[in-house]
N, C-alpha and C positions, 0 to 999 in steps of 0.2 A: 312806802311806812307800811309796819304792819297794823293791821284794825284792832289787835286786841292791845289797847292801852292798861300799863297794871293799871287793875283794881276793877277793872271792865268784864265780869263774864262771860263767859261762852256763849256762843249763841245756836250751837249747836245741839240738833235733840236726840236724845240717847236713853237711854233705859237702863234702872237698875240701880242698887246703891252703891255700886264703886265709883260710877261718875258722877252721880250727887257729891259723896264725899271731897272727891278728889278736886271737885270746880271749886267748893270752898276754899282752897287755897292754889286755884291759880293763880293770884298774883305773885304769890312766891315763886312756883313754876314759871313763867314768866321773868321774871327780876334775874334768876339762876340764868335761865337762856336767853338773856341778851347778857349778860355778866359775860358767860363764853363766850358768846360771836362778838365780846371788845374784844377779844385778848385769845384769838385761836393759835395753834400749836402743831406743830405738824406729826408724823408718826414718830411714836417711838420718844418724841421730847415734851407727853402731855404733860408737865410739872406740874403746872399754877391749877389744869383742869383735871387732874387727879385728887389733887389737892382740895378742891371745891368739893368734888364728889365725896371724898372721905368726910368734909366738914358736914355736907348735906345728911351723909348717910349716919353719921352721930347725930345729928338733933332730930331723925328720923326715928331713930331708937331699933337699929336692926340690932342682930344678938351677933352677928361676928362681920370684920370686916377687913381682908385679907389683899393689901397694897403688893407692888412690887411684882406681880403675874405676870410673865410677857413682857418685862421691864417695865413698866408705866403703867397697864391694868392691875385694875382690882376688881376684887368678887366682895358681894355683900352677903352673908345666909340672915335667912328670918326662919322662925321654926312657926307653923302653927299651933293653934290651941292644944292640938294632937299631932302625935307623931309616931302615931300606932300605925301609920299603912308603913310607914320607911321607908318610903321614895322623895326622890328630889326630880322637882324640874328645874330648868335651866331660861331662862332668859337675859338676851346680849342686846348691847345697844353699843354703837362705835363713839369714840370721842375724838377725832383727827380731823385735821381742817387742810384745806390746800395750799398751792405754793401761788396765789394767785390774788391780784390788786381787785380789793375792793370798790365799786365806782357808785355805793349807795352814800348817802348825807347823815339818815339817821341818825340818833343821838349816839346807838351803841354799836355803829359800824368799826369796824376791825382796828384798831388803836396798833397795828402791825403792820407795816408797810410789807408790801409782796406774800404775805397771808390773809386767808379769809375761808372762812366757814362758807362755802359756798355747796356743800351740799345737804344742812340740815344737821351734820354731827351733834351740834349744839342741843338742838330740840331732841334727839332720840335720846342723848345723854339724861336732860331735862325730862322727860317722859318715864324716863326708868326711874329717875330720883323721886317722881311722883308714884309710882306702884308701889315704891319700897315704905314710901312715908304711909300712904294707904293700907298694906299688908302690915305693917309692921302697926299699927294702931290696931285693925281691925284681928287679925293670925281669922279669917275663918277659912281655913281652911285643916287639913291633914297631912303631915307630911313637912316638906322641908322647902322653901323656894331659896333659889341657889342664881343671884343678879349680877352679870358680868358687864364688866366697863371694858370693852375692847380699846387698843389704841390701835395705829398706824394700819386702817384699812385702804388707804388710799395708796394701794399699794406696796405696802410696806409687807402684809401678809401677818397683820397683827392677831389674827385668830391662831393661824397656826403656830406662832411666837408662843401663846399662849396654852395651847395643847401641847407644846414639845415642853413648853415648863412644866406638866401635869397639872393640867385645868382638871381634865374628867378623873385623872387618877387620885385628885384632895378631893373632888366634887362628883361623885358618880351619878351625873343625873341619868333618868329613862331617857330623857327627849329637854329639846331645848329650842327655842322661838327665838324669832327676830322682826323686827319689820322696817319698813325705810319709807320717810315722807315720797310723797307721787305728784308732785305738782299739775300733770293731765288727766288728773282726777278731783273732783270736788272734796270741798270739808266734808266729814261722814259719812265719805264710802271707804270702803275696801276691798280689798282686790287680793287675790290668791287663785292658784292651781295644783293641782294635788301632784305635780312633775318638774320640769325645770322652769325655774324664774329666771332665771339672768344665765348670761353664756359665760362658757370657757375663756378666759385670756389670753393668750398665746401673744410672745414677741417676736416677729422675724426682722433676722438683717440680713440681708444678701450683698456679700463683697464679691466684684464683680473686679479682675483684672484683664487689663490690655497692654496697648505700648501707645508711650506720649509721641506726641507729635506736634509739629507747625500744624495751624489749622489749616494754611495754604498747599499744603503738601500731604494731606490727609492719606491718600492713599499708602505712602511710608507708615503710618500707625495703624494701631487698630482701637477706636476710636470708644470707650466703655461708657460713657455718656449714650451711643445711638444703642449700643447695647442694651442698657439699662432703661433709655426708651420702649426699645423691643420688649424688656422682661415686663415693665411697668402694665404694656396691651396684655402680651399674652396668658398673665397671674390672672387676668380676669376672667378668663375663657374657664380657668375650675370650677367655680363656683355654675358655670350656668352649664357648662357639659360634665364633669362629672359627680358633683351632687343630685342627687335627683329632685324635681319642684318640692316636694313631700319632705323632705329633711331641708335645713336650715345651716346657711354659714353667712361668711361674712372674713372677706380681705380685703385689706386697705393698706394699700402701699403710702405714708405720709410723710413721708420725709425724703431728698436726696441730698448725698454730696458728693461735689465734683471738682475738679480743679479751681482757680481764683479766679470771682469776681473781676480782680482788675486785670488780670491777663486773659485778653477777649482772644489771641489767636492763639492760643496754645490748647493741643489738647491732653488729657488729662491720661496719667498710665492707672491709672482706679479708679473705682464712685462706687457706692455703699448708698445702698437703698433700707431704709426702713417703716415696719409699718406692724400693722396688729391683725390677727384671726380670731374670729369668734367662734363658736361651736359649742351644740347641743351635747353631741355625741360621740362620745369617745371612736368609735370606728371612723368618722365621717372627720375626727381631729386626727385620727392618724392615717388616711387617706390623704387629708389636704396637706401634711407637712412631707408625707410621701411625694406628691407630685408637685410639690414645692420642688423640692430637690431636683426632680425628674428634671423638670420642663425648666427653669433658670439654668444648670449644666447643660441643657441642648441647645437652648435659643443662644449661648454665648460660642458654643462651640461653632453655633454653625456661623460666628460673625469673627474667628481666631482668636479669641477671648474665652477666660473660665470666671467662672459665679460658684461660689459655695455660700449653702444656707447655713445661717443659728437660727434654729429651731426651738425657743424657752419655754417651756409650760409655766404660765406665771400664777394663775387664779383658776383650778376646774371649777367646772359649771355647777352654778348653785341648783340643786335637785330638791325638790320637796319629797318629801316619804307621804305615800297616798292617808292612810289613817291620820296621822298629826295634821294634813294639811287640812281633812274632812271635820277633823277637833277643834282646829282655829277659825275655821268658817263658821260654824256652828257656835264657836263661841259672838264671833262676830257679828255674826245674826242677830243673836240675844241684844246684844246692847244695840245695832242700829237699826233693824229690822232687813227682813228677806233681802228687800226690795234696793238696799244698799248696800249690797256683798255681792260681790261680781266671782264666783264659786270655778271660774274659768276664763280667767286673765291672762292674757296674751301676755309669752314670756319676753323678757328685755334685751337685748344684746350686746346689753351691757355686764359689767361682771362687780361680784362681790367676794370678798373674802370669808363671810360664812360659811360660804362651799365647804371649807376645810372643815368647820365643827358640825355642818350635814352629813360629812365624809365620815365623823367620827360615829356618830348620835342619830337616831333620827329625829326629826324637826318638822319645821314648818318656816319660811321667809314669807312675808306680807307687804303689799302697800297702804299705805293710807294718806289720802288723798288729802290735798292742802289750797288747792287751787279755787280761788275765788270770784267770782263775775266782775269785782272791783278790783281784780289786779291782784288782789295779795297773796304772796305765795306763787302764783303763779309761774312767774319767770323760771325757767327747766333749771336742774341743777347743772355745775358747772360755771354760772352765768355767771359775771363780776356784779349784775343787779340782781344775782339771789338773797332772798332772806326768809327764813323759816317763819309758816303763818303760827303764830303765837295760839290763837283761835282752838286752834285742832289740841295743843297740850293734855288736856284732861280726858281728852278721849284717846290719845295714844297710852297714858296711865292707864285708863281704865281696863284697855283693851288689853295689855300686859295684864294689867292681874285678873283679869277674868280668867285667861287662861292658868293662873296661878288657884284661883278660886274652883274652876270646874275641873281643872283637870285632877287636884285634890281634895275632893271633895269631904266634908265633914259628913260623917253617917248618924245616922240614929236622931 
């Protein structure tokens, strides 16, 4: 169960007016987060979530609310005390849940069978709402804050959908920032680096065609199961023998379909392998795709079979731009102290569709620690017992707010 009961102030130490201000309405943020957790929705189905966000933004007093961008996305606009700079900065939070069953027992557990906020997007949304309330109440900046509540991060490319729907034409921010909770870091810690933060995610489908037959007369068949086994083994040589040790790549063949489990003596005529490739470099990504095609075809040919590879580039790598990463790290240091900020955090081989926004605009993606010694918030992402640690809500909101205030400072 989350340690932050409604009405209990956060125990995280942080500096600055924004954190103290936002901590005063921590109970409301916690209630919102838990309500969102109890009502999970998949990508582009975030009808309830979007409406709750819109209602909250109205209460916050933001200047503009723009719904239905990228289907269920919402954008809020907040103007500073002055707008003489003419500048716009963006903040982004994802809203969608996962198609998985929750096994928690607390009162705010998912009320929808087979759906769960297993990645903390409920917390991300609540943190950005918290930032919206603070920024609308104080307006201690010169310019315009654009707050993007994005649908469909979990495999639906909601960021791309919002961009394709004119996000950056309608709201031409000069840079954009996002953050994700990270259970492997303690509350109060922030991680970032000036380059890749998340890997590209590609889907691979390998279709093997052989010749079916009787298991007792295998010499008359071309066994695609045998071919698949050799391909599974051979593919692992691509990283170990084609990717230099200083670079990174992961190839995982995660599923195989062939034959009928009830037909124990029937050799099938076809087999299919499905997996994922993770890389940071476009050059490595292209090399892996090429070697997969070459290797699978050659292995299959050696057994008298054929193999075709369908390679889909799903999400590009999430790569921070150097100046924006440095700025975001500076903002985090002023909030929590230099000893709590990792400026050279190891990238993750996971993927994130904020990558599409970073391809279009400069910006940075941060990680916010939430794993506590008592286990609260420490269950890793996409686990059926995961829950967002409500203790970090004011900190994440203050970090969002700091990016705006320090990125669009009032002069004089």
